[in-house]
DOLUM-296123 format. One record per residue: z, x, y of N, C-alpha, C in turn. Coordinates in steps of 0.001 Angstrom, whole numbers, plus 500000, padded with zeros to 6 digits. Atoms other than C-alpha are relative to their C-alpha. Layout:
<rs>
ZXYZXYZXY/...
</rs>
This chain:
<rs>
500000500819498807500000500000500000500000500862501256/499956499114498840500798502855502381498630500600500298/501338499448499792497345504324501814499104498990500707/500786501041499347495761501016502786500401499838501459/499529500128498624497924500743505898499590501204500846/500407498817499246497041504317506894498525499929500385/501415500170499668493366503305506886499772498969501102/500140501052499010493991500417509262499599500517501376/500426499516498682493805502439512533498550500481500020/501387499517500068490559504100511446499034498818499926/500837501191500138489102500747510425499874499269501325/500044500685498702490031499191513768499135500750501006/500827499195499092488448502045515709498529499832499654/501395500148500424485247501787513675499467498614500350/500429501360499656485101498017514174499768499864501492/500131500076498542485610498401517920498736500705500466/501200499246499622482895501047518253498745499248499574/501150500736500497480464499034516133499762498737500816/500126501214499207481164495833518062499497500322501398/500440499618498658480763497564521432498530500393499985/501408499607500120477451499082520286499123498782499820/500792501217500222476190495707519054499889499188501270/500045500745498747477118494046522327499129500698501024/500813499257499042475478496809524354498516499838499695/501390500123500391472247496408522384499497498554500025/500392501403500039472250492617522539499130499664501205/500835500383498869469466491157524669500701498964500863/499472501005499096470432489181527716499007498854500115/500867501153499814469082485674528118500743498963500826/499430501059499169469734483107530812498923498961500250/500941501069499720468109479742531219500718498826500627/499491501217499379468589476572533199498811499099500304/501060500929499622466610473581534395500383499272501269/499791500814498803466212471513537533499046498815499943/500906501125499829464779468101538232499063500329501152/500979499712498962461647468207540341499026498843500131/500996501039499732459354465695541953498695500600500520/501227499335499566456659468261542716498815499522499170/501211500274500772453085467535541738499764501180499063/500294498942500954451660469570538919499510501260500713/500548498827499315449669471863541204501040500671500897/498937499424499177452633472329543578500981500798499143/499038499335500881454952473243540710499448501322499488/500604498774500529452552475792539223499869501047501105/500116499052498882451913477378542639501366500562500379/498643499555499680455637477534543382500557500914498918/499557499159501106456326478995539937499397501398500116/500665498708499839453773481760540496500641500797501133/499388499315498853455259482593543914501425500453499683/498605499655500327458858482541542598500070501163499018/500047498891500968457987484821539665499743501307500753/500364498787499262456361487341542017501086500394500996/498962499712498997459020487047544759501289500509499364/498794499558500710461723487690542140499819501363499342/500231498653500512460143491012541164499391500083498617/500648500007501319458416489978537932498480500043500203/501392499907499551455036491181539208499013500455498936/500900499516501047453624492601535971499590498868499070/500522500941501008451441490534533645500262498545500348/499766501392499594451808487312535658498833499146499514/501029500924500464449957484471533985500590498627499735/499628501382500317450076480710533541499348499629498678/500481500344501334449729479365530007500334498540499728/499775501395500363449351475791528801498989499100500675/500858500993499357447714472616529976500878498967500683/499255501027499268448807469957532425500351498875499039/498944499814499006451377468473532570501084500991499587/498990499085500536453175471312530704499450501424500030/500506498640499840452419474819531987501165500944500244/498998498959499796454539477962531786499357501176500723/500442498807499282454170480857534210500933501134499606/499243498854500485455284484252532904499773501203500893/500138498713499335455910487623534499501036500951499445/499066498996500491457646490876533637500264501043501085/499772498766499270459255493854535295500293501055498942/499801498928500984460313497095533621500916499609498848/498987500286501014463260495592531720500134498535499603/499762501429500218463060491789531873498694499219500003/501091500956499999460732488885531252500502498684500577/499615501271499382460772485651533221498942498948499698/500918501124500187459247482231532676500515498820500802/499709501294499374459124479055534691499048499008499361/500801501007500698457934476012532809500029498701500791/500146501252499263456664473027534784499632498891499013/500267501163500851456905469790532807500017498795500937/500016500961498900455813467455535563500066498547499551/499898501392500444455487464290533471501444499606499674/498567500250500228459234464628532706500828500332501247/499344499623498743460021465771536271501031501117499794/499114498879500319461566468997534922499331501340500268/500421498606499898461305472684535670501053500826499264/499104499142500768462804475194533208499841501438500470/499982498613499551463778478756534159500632500854498909/499510499134501053464263481596531673499796501459500394/500106498551499835464984485319532006500617500647498768/499494499254501154465377487640529013499775501483500229/500176498560499885465813491378528733501093500753499287/499060499131500699467732494310527372501097500485500935/498939499617499090470543494279529869500884498824500349/499018501025499649473320492318531466499672499285501306/500343500599498710471476491239534627499189498718499881/500855501178500146469637488244533169500513498812500796/499447501117499227472014485748534804499725500130501479/500260499745498579471664487324538231498516499814500317/501437500127499785467885487528537894499536498554499859/500354501409500164467670483938536666500401499200501238/499576500675498768469649482759539714499033500299501137/500978499636498963467266484670541981498701499248499797/501229500723500332464308483064540194500095498540500443/499794501404499614465720479557540695500023499869501516/499926500071498537466577480232544340498655500209500662/501325499785499429463115481589545055499085498801499758/500799501198500275461522478557543392500381498866500940/499518501102499163463688476138545383499934500317501485/500076499610498590463248478091548622501357500162500645/498641499849499479466942478821549008500296501446500338/
</rs>
């Protein structure tokens, strides 16, 4: 029993290091939605501007067909998407990446879309 108890501190240290490493490597993802009464063309134009204004200037493209189009963009570490679902009066916002700033970047994306 003493041998097992003597291994406990080592086991706890290993678990802590492994858990911290797993959390550090975990991708960040933040998403939210807002109601919107924008027309389809207004929503897509605003999505494109918000993606670019938020710093996701690489590989910007709109994919889909009306009334459900997603606009995507990337920067060095993160990917962003704004999805206009105008027949449901919804706009979805998503930011993913390999870091802890996805929430902050997602808030910036929403604010830029809403003009705040």
